[in-house]
C-alpha positions in Angstrom: 0.2 0.0 -0.2 1.6 3.1 -1.0 1.2 6.0 2.0 -2.0 8.3 2.1 -2.1 11.6 3.7 -4.6 13.4 5.4 -4.7 17.2 5.3 -6.4 18.0 8.7 -8.3 21.8 8.4 -9.6 20.8 12.2 -11.2 24.4 12.9 -8.1 26.5 11.1 -11.2 27.4 8.7 -11.5 30.4 11.5 -15.6 29.6 11.3 -15.7 30.3 8.1 -17.1 27.9 5.3 -15.4 30.1 2.3 -12.3 29.5 3.4 -13.0 26.0 4.6 -13.8 25.5 0.6 -10.7 27.1 -0.3 -8.4 24.4 2.3 -10.1 21.8 0.1 -8.7 23.4 -2.7 -5.8 23.9 -1.9 -5.1 20.4 -0.3 -6.3 18.7 -3.5 -5.4 20.9 -6.5 -2.2 22.2 -4.9 -0.9 20.3 -2.6 -2.6 16.5 -4.2 -3.5 15.3 -0.3 -5.7 11.9 0.0 -8.4 12.9 2.5 -9.2 16.6 4.3 -10.5 16.0 7.5 -12.6 18.7 9.6 -13.6 18.4 13.7 -17.2 17.9 14.5 -18.7 19.0 18.0 -21.6 19.5 20.5 -20.7 21.7 22.4 -23.3 21.4 24.6 -22.8 17.5 25.2 -19.4 17.6 25.4 -18.8 20.4 28.1 -19.8 21.1 31.3 -21.7 24.1 32.0 -18.5 25.3 33.8 -16.1 24.4 30.8 -19.0 26.2 28.6 -19.0 29.6 30.4 -15.4 29.9 31.4 -13.5 31.7 29.5 -11.2 30.5 27.2 -7.5 29.7 28.5 -6.1 31.4 26.1 -8.2 34.6 25.4 -5.6 36.0 22.6 -7.3 32.4 20.4 -10.8 32.9 21.3 -13.2 33.6 18.9 -16.1 34.1 22.2 -16.8 35.6 25.3 -16.5 32.1 26.9 -14.9 29.0 26.2 -18.7 27.7 25.0 -19.0 30.7 22.4 -15.9 30.1 21.1 -16.1 26.5 20.4 -20.1 27.0 18.6 -17.7 29.9 16.3 -16.0 27.1 15.3 -18.6 25.3 14.3 -20.3 23.8 11.5 -24.0 22.1 11.3 -24.4 18.9 9.7 -25.9 20.5 6.4 -22.4 22.8 6.3 -20.3 19.3 6.1 -22.7 18.0 3.9 -21.9 21.2 1.4 -18.0 20.2 2.6 -18.4 16.8 1.4 -20.0 17.6 -1.5 -16.8 21.0 -2.6 -14.2 17.6 -1.8 -16.1 15.4 -4.6 -16.0 18.6 -7.0 -12.4 18.9 -6.0 -11.6 14.8 -6.2 -10.7 14.2 -2.8 -12.1 12.3 0.2 -13.8 14.5 2.7 -13.6 13.1 6.3 -14.2 14.6 9.9 -13.3 14.0 13.3 -16.2 13.5 16.1 -16.2 14.2 19.8 -19.1 12.8 21.0 -22.3 10.8 20.1 -24.3 13.1 18.3 -21.4 14.2 16.5 -20.2 10.7 15.2 -24.4 9.6 14.2 -24.4 13.0 12.8 -21.4 12.6 10.2 -22.1 9.0 10.2 -25.3 10.3 8.2 -22.9 11.2 5.4 -21.3 7.9 4.9 -17.8 9.3 4.7 -15.2 6.5 4.1 -13.3 6.8 7.4 -14.2 8.9 10.4 -11.4 9.5 13.5 -11.7 9.8 16.7 -9.0 12.1 18.3 -6.7 10.8 20.9 -9.4 13.0 23.5 -12.2 10.6 22.7 -10.7 7.4 22.4 -11.9 6.2 25.3 -15.5 7.2 24.8 -16.6 3.7 24.2 -20.5 5.3 24.2 -19.5 6.9 21.0 -17.2 3.7 19.9 -20.2 1.7 20.1 -22.4 3.8 18.1 -19.0 4.1 15.0 -19.2 0.5 15.5 -22.3 -0.7 15.0 -24.3 2.4 13.0 -21.2 3.1 10.7 -20.0 1.0 7.9 -16.7 3.2 7.0 -13.0 2.8 8.4 -12.5 3.8 12.0 -9.3 5.8 12.5 -8.0 6.5 15.9 -5.1 8.5 17.4 -3.1 7.0 20.6 -1.7 10.2 21.6 -2.3 10.6 25.9 -3.1 6.6 26.1 -1.9 3.9 28.1 -0.4 0.8 26.7 -3.9 -1.1 28.7 -6.1 1.7 27.6 -4.6 0.8 23.8 -5.4 -3.1 24.3 -8.7 -2.0 26.0 -9.8 0.1 22.9 -8.8 -2.9 20.5 -10.4 -5.5 22.5 -13.4 -3.1 22.6 -13.5 -2.9 18.7 -12.6 -6.5 18.0 -15.6 -7.8 20.1 -17.6 -5.5 18.0 -16.1 -7.3 14.7 -14.7 -3.8 13.8 -10.9 -3.9 14.2 -10.0 -5.0 11.0 -11.8 -1.6 9.8 -9.5 0.3 12.2 -6.5 2.4 12.0 -4.4 3.3 14.6 -1.8 6.0 14.8 0.8 6.7 16.9 0.9 10.3 18.2 2.2 12.6 20.8 -0.6 15.3 22.1 0.9 18.6 22.2 1.0 21.7 19.9 3.6 21.7 18.1 5.6 18.9 19.7 9.4 18.8 20.0 11.5 16.3 17.5 12.5 14.5 21.1 8.8 14.1 22.3 7.5 12.3 18.5 8.8 8.9 19.7 8.6 7.8 16.5 9.8 4.2 17.4 5.9 4.2 18.4 5.1 3.3 14.8 7.0 0.1 14.9 5.6 -1.1 18.7 2.3 -0.5 17.2 2.6 -2.4 13.8 4.4 -5.4 16.2 1.4 -5.4 18.5 -1.8 -4.9 16.2 -0.7 -5.4 13.0 -2.8 -8.7 12.8 -5.5 -7.2 14.5 -5.9 -3.8 13.1 -6.1 -2.7 9.2 -3.4 -0.5 9.2 -0.3 1.1 11.7 -0.4 5.2 11.2 1.5 8.7 12.1 -0.5 12.0 13.2 2.3 14.6 14.2 1.8 17.7 15.4 5.2 19.2 14.9 6.8 21.5 13.0 8.5 20.3 9.1 8.4 17.6 7.2 11.8 15.9 8.3 9.9 13.5 11.1 7.3 12.4 8.7 9.4 11.2 5.8 10.7 8.5 9.1 7.3 8.0 9.8 6.9 6.3 6.1 10.0 4.7 6.3 8.9 2.9 9.6 6.3 1.4 8.1 3.4 4.1 8.6 0.9 3.8 5.9 -0.6 6.8 6.8 0.2 10.4 7.9 -2.3 13.0 9.1 -0.9 16.7 9.2 -2.8 19.5 9.8 -2.4 22.6 7.5 -3.7 26.4 7.1 -3.0 29.3 5.1 -1.0 31.1 7.4 0.2 30.2 9.9 -0.1 33.7 11.8 -3.6 33.5 11.9 -5.6 33.4 15.2 -6.1 30.0 16.5 -4.4 27.4 18.8 -3.9 25.0 15.9 -2.2 27.2 13.5 1.5 27.3 14.9 1.6 23.4 15.1 0.1 23.3 11.0 1.7 23.1 7.6 1.2 26.0 5.2 0.1 25.1 1.8 3.8 24.4 0.3 4.7 22.4 3.3 1.5 20.1 2.7 2.5 19.8 -1.1 5.9 18.6 0.0 5.0 16.5 2.7 2.7 14.7 0.2 5.4 14.6 -2.7 8.4 13.6 -0.5 6.3 11.2 1.6 4.9 9.3 -1.5 8.5 9.4 -3.4 9.4 7.5 0.5 6.5 4.9 0.4 7.5 3.7 -3.6 11.1 3.4 -2.8 10.4 1.5 0.1 10.9 -2.3 -1.8 13.4 -5.0 -2.1 14.7 -5.7 -5.6 12.7 -8.0 -7.7 15.6 -9.2 -9.0 19.5 -9.6 -8.5 20.1 -7.3 -11.4 17.5 -4.4 -12.0 16.6 -3.4 -15.8 17.6 -0.2 -15.4 21.5 -1.5 -14.4 21.9 -3.9 -17.6 23.3 -1.3 -19.8 25.4 0.3 -16.9 26.7 -3.5 -15.9 27.8 -3.8 -19.8 29.4 -0.5 -19.5 31.1 -0.1 -16.1 31.4 -3.8 -14.0 34.7 -4.5 -13.3 34.9 -7.9 -13.8 37.9 -10.3 -13.8 39.1 -11.5 -17.1 39.8 -15.0 -17.7 42.5 -16.8 -17.1 45.4 -17.8 -20.2 45.3 -21.7 -20.6 49.2 -22.3 -19.8 50.9 -23.5 -22.1 51.9 -27.2 -23.0 
């Protein structure tokens, strides 16, 4: 399988549907990613009353007087998500969304995307996982940031019991924004492969780091899916922009990840066809010995 790349918009659209559509076009036409991903939250269901009415912890990034108002400002309705899915289809890229609660999971399942993402923050929300496992037929992609190994086992066991583990993609992830390179822990990809590759569909990598070097290492380690946040402008207001790629960064990660993925093969023959002419021209070989005179 060639690596697939998810271009995550998340909330980087700033609550503006036209910016969201522009980001779809950037991911599809300029960067040539495989999937564009948004987020869906029912904030009254997800947040307590105190959390909803509290001020944003970083007021300079807030789009409302309270955290709840901020989250509502950034939220698209189901019909707007339907419009985003149509925009993706028109531009030849797959639409997807991360869901954070039971209501959002049921709503996005109605759109029947090829995959729905479970963010690290919600991977122990077993009521929501059950909705996805029993009411949705597509792939379940799930990040493992902030998750113990015992919890990983519980998640995979839960999905196996419902016959859905083989439709599941697990992502190695460190939940920070941005994450320092020494905290990326890319060898977690290998650990997850060794532990779960025969139980789930694929292993991926979801990164919130700077640059694209680590993504190439993730592909070399066998990640079959890459997920990166992207934005139009990393200086925009919002908490995720600083850990996001701008359009040319996204284009390069797609280009380079696919190139690395294609290169990770063994030689099918000892001498490749491309080498034959060069071998005839350049290869030193011992000359046959002359027969001794009688």
